[in-house]
Backbone as ProteinMPNN parsed JSONL, in Angstrom:
{"seq_chain_A": "MSTQHPTQGTGDKTKQALAELASLVEQYPDKSRKSLLQQVEIKFDLTPKECEFLNSNFHK", "coords_chain_A": {"N_chain_A": [[-7.662, 26.905, 2.98], [-5.657, 24.073, 2.985], [-3.691, 22.358, 5.403], [-0.71, 20.667, 5.135], [0.793, 17.887, 6.606], [4.103, 17.017, 7.487], [4.62, 14.438, 8.232], [2.7, 11.486, 8.202], [0.085, 9.676, 9.834], [0.566, 6.259, 10.839], [-1.606, 4.548, 10.356], [-3.005, 5.962, 8.381], [-1.191, 5.917, 6.255], [-1.039, 3.177, 5.786], [-3.68, 2.658, 5.022], [-3.812, 4.148, 2.662], [-1.901, 2.785, 1.164], [-3.108, 0.295, 0.961], [-5.376, 0.931, -0.546], [-4.107, 1.763, -2.892], [-2.872, -0.638, -3.643], [-5.118, -2.256, -4.143], [-6.157, -0.874, -6.328], [-4.072, -1.167, -8.203], [-4.092, -3.944, -8.57], [-6.515, -4.245, -9.869], [-6.013, -2.743, -12.191], [-3.816, -4.043, -13.343], [-4.188, -7.007, -13.852], [-2.704, -9.164, -14.74], [-0.207, -9.008, -13.636], [1.941, -10.227, -11.045], [0.796, -10.7, -7.704], [2.65, -10.389, -5.686], [4.617, -8.801, -6.906], [3.193, -6.412, -7.326], [2.614, -5.769, -4.692], [5.187, -5.306, -3.685], [5.816, -3.009, -5.136], [4.026, -1.155, -4.041], [4.896, -1.19, -1.394], [7.401, 0.04, -1.617], [6.734, 2.553, -2.71], [5.207, 3.741, -0.645], [6.943, 3.602, 1.435], [6.868, 1.578, 3.459], [6.955, -0.01, 6.685], [8.47, -3.112, 7.795], [6.535, -4.407, 9.369], [4.139, -3.183, 8.518], [4.156, -4.013, 5.87], [3.865, -6.776, 6.161], [1.323, -6.813, 7.282], [-0.261, -5.858, 5.11], [0.284, -7.891, 3.256], [-0.782, -10.157, 4.515], [-3.443, -9.48, 4.898], [-4.664, -8.559, 2.589], [-6.733, -9.595, 0.1], [-7.558, -10.884, -3.079]], "CA_chain_A": [[-6.344, 26.38, 2.651], [-5.368, 22.885, 3.794], [-2.34, 22.26, 5.931], [-0.149, 19.333, 4.961], [1.709, 17.493, 7.657], [5.264, 16.346, 6.91], [4.505, 13.004, 8.501], [1.318, 11.059, 8.319], [-0.085, 8.575, 10.763], [0.787, 4.924, 10.293], [-2.868, 4.033, 9.848], [-3.315, 6.641, 7.125], [-0.274, 5.409, 5.23], [-1.449, 1.803, 5.495], [-4.94, 2.734, 4.27], [-3.484, 4.608, 1.31], [-1.188, 1.698, 0.499], [-4.103, -0.734, 0.662], [-6.178, 1.433, -1.667], [-3.228, 1.72, -4.066], [-2.709, -2.048, -4.014], [-6.383, -2.692, -4.741], [-6.235, -0.238, -7.638], [-3.091, -1.797, -9.086], [-4.559, -5.305, -8.884], [-7.564, -4.094, -10.889], [-5.418, -2.219, -13.427], [-2.829, -4.971, -13.89], [-4.541, -8.344, -13.356], [-1.723, -10.172, -15.151], [1.0, -8.899, -12.813], [1.867, -11.025, -9.823], [0.405, -9.977, -6.498], [3.886, -10.079, -4.971], [5.24, -7.684, -7.603], [2.403, -5.218, -7.032], [2.802, -5.492, -3.271], [6.512, -4.7, -3.537], [5.722, -1.667, -5.694], [3.33, -0.342, -3.045], [5.766, -1.095, -0.216], [8.438, 1.026, -1.911], [6.117, 3.865, -2.905], [4.744, 4.3, 0.619], [8.004, 3.434, 2.42], [6.247, 0.845, 4.56], [7.805, -0.768, 7.59], [8.239, -4.559, 7.641], [5.263, -4.762, 10.016], [3.068, -2.739, 7.623], [4.205, -4.903, 4.698], [3.278, -8.055, 6.573], [-0.115, -6.582, 7.424], [-0.858, -5.833, 3.771], [0.432, -9.203, 2.649], [-1.655, -11.15, 5.137], [-4.831, -9.05, 4.967], [-5.225, -8.175, 1.298], [-7.123, -10.744, -0.732], [-8.184, -10.492, -4.346]], "C_chain_A": [[-6.046, 25.2, 3.566], [-3.908, 22.88, 4.229], [-1.853, 20.838, 5.755], [0.853, 19.08, 6.072], [2.884, 16.75, 7.039], [5.265, 14.846, 7.155], [3.033, 12.671, 8.621], [1.239, 9.883, 9.256], [0.095, 7.238, 10.078], [-0.487, 4.355, 9.685], [-3.24, 4.641, 8.512], [-2.462, 6.093, 5.982], [-0.675, 3.994, 4.815], [-2.735, 1.786, 4.685], [-4.682, 3.16, 2.835], [-2.791, 3.51, 0.519], [-2.162, 0.592, 0.098], [-4.966, -0.322, -0.527], [-5.378, 1.382, -2.969], [-3.067, 0.283, -4.561], [-3.969, -2.574, -4.698], [-6.525, -2.132, -6.154], [-5.288, -0.9, -8.635], [-3.515, -3.208, -9.493], [-5.643, -5.253, -9.957], [-6.969, -3.664, -12.225], [-4.517, -3.23, -14.122], [-3.092, -6.396, -13.401], [-3.521, -9.426, -13.726], [-0.427, -10.112, -14.348], [0.834, -9.719, -11.542], [1.524, -10.132, -8.63], [1.645, -9.524, -5.73], [4.575, -8.859, -5.579], [4.512, -6.376, -7.294], [2.568, -4.805, -5.57], [4.151, -4.818, -3.032], [6.513, -3.262, -4.045], [5.081, -0.714, -4.682], [4.204, -0.144, -1.804], [6.837, -0.021, -0.413], [7.841, 2.429, -2.002], [5.748, 4.518, -1.577], [5.761, 4.135, 1.75], [7.477, 2.742, 3.682], [7.28, 0.116, 5.409], [7.572, -2.257, 7.339], [6.907, -5.01, 8.255], [4.074, -4.366, 9.129], [3.002, -3.619, 6.374], [3.554, -6.24, 5.012], [1.772, -7.927, 6.719], [-0.8, -6.61, 6.065], [-0.83, -7.218, 3.134], [-0.56, -10.215, 3.216], [-3.136, -10.757, 5.116], [-5.457, -8.624, 3.641], [-5.486, -9.436, 0.475], [-7.804, -10.224, -1.978], [-9.685, -10.571, -4.243]], "O_chain_A": [[-6.17, 25.312, 4.785], [-3.021, 23.339, 3.51], [-2.52, 19.897, 6.186], [1.651, 19.947, 6.427], [2.682, 15.925, 6.147], [5.838, 14.079, 6.381], [2.23, 13.48, 9.085], [2.223, 9.169, 9.45], [-0.185, 7.093, 8.888], [-0.448, 3.748, 8.615], [-3.726, 3.951, 7.617], [-2.958, 5.842, 4.884], [-0.65, 3.657, 3.632], [-2.872, 0.987, 3.759], [-5.261, 2.605, 1.902], [-3.065, 3.327, -0.667], [-2.045, 0.022, -0.987], [-5.25, -1.133, -1.408], [-5.903, 1.005, -4.016], [-3.121, 0.027, -5.764], [-3.887, -3.26, -5.716], [-6.96, -2.835, -7.067], [-5.664, -1.161, -9.777], [-3.314, -3.613, -10.638], [-5.689, -6.105, -10.844], [-7.374, -4.163, -13.275], [-4.458, -3.27, -15.351], [-2.307, -6.936, -12.621], [-3.479, -10.483, -13.096], [0.364, -11.055, -14.375], [-0.274, -9.883, -11.032], [1.917, -8.967, -8.569], [1.685, -8.417, -5.192], [5.059, -7.988, -4.856], [5.146, -5.354, -7.033], [2.651, -3.616, -5.261], [4.241, -3.863, -2.26], [7.145, -2.393, -3.445], [5.553, 0.408, -4.498], [4.242, 0.946, -1.235], [7.144, 0.735, 0.509], [8.383, 3.378, -1.435], [5.954, 5.719, -1.4], [5.477, 4.488, 2.894], [7.616, 3.241, 4.798], [8.327, -0.313, 4.923], [6.569, -2.624, 6.727], [6.237, -5.891, 7.716], [3.113, -5.126, 9.005], [1.917, -3.93, 5.883], [2.781, -6.768, 4.212], [1.026, -8.825, 6.326], [-1.801, -7.303, 5.885], [-1.816, -7.656, 2.543], [-1.11, -11.033, 2.479], [-3.998, -11.616, 5.299], [-6.657, -8.356, 3.582], [-4.582, -10.223, 0.198], [-8.539, -9.237, -1.932], [-10.387, -10.278, -5.211]]}, "name": "protein", "num_of_chains": 1, "seq": "MSTQHPTQGTGDKTKQALAELASLVEQYPDKSRKSLLQQVEIKFDLTPKECEFLNSNFHK"}
């Protein structure tokens, strides 16, 4: 039985958000990158610093 933690590490959340963003870009190539990034930021409740990291380090 796995134990779920109520909070996850910042790195884990950022990795999951990055994977989600990559998946969304593949699924919806016609959507703007900014729109997809905002969707991921909301879903994972990212901090401004995490959002900036994704924005500056994720390339198609």
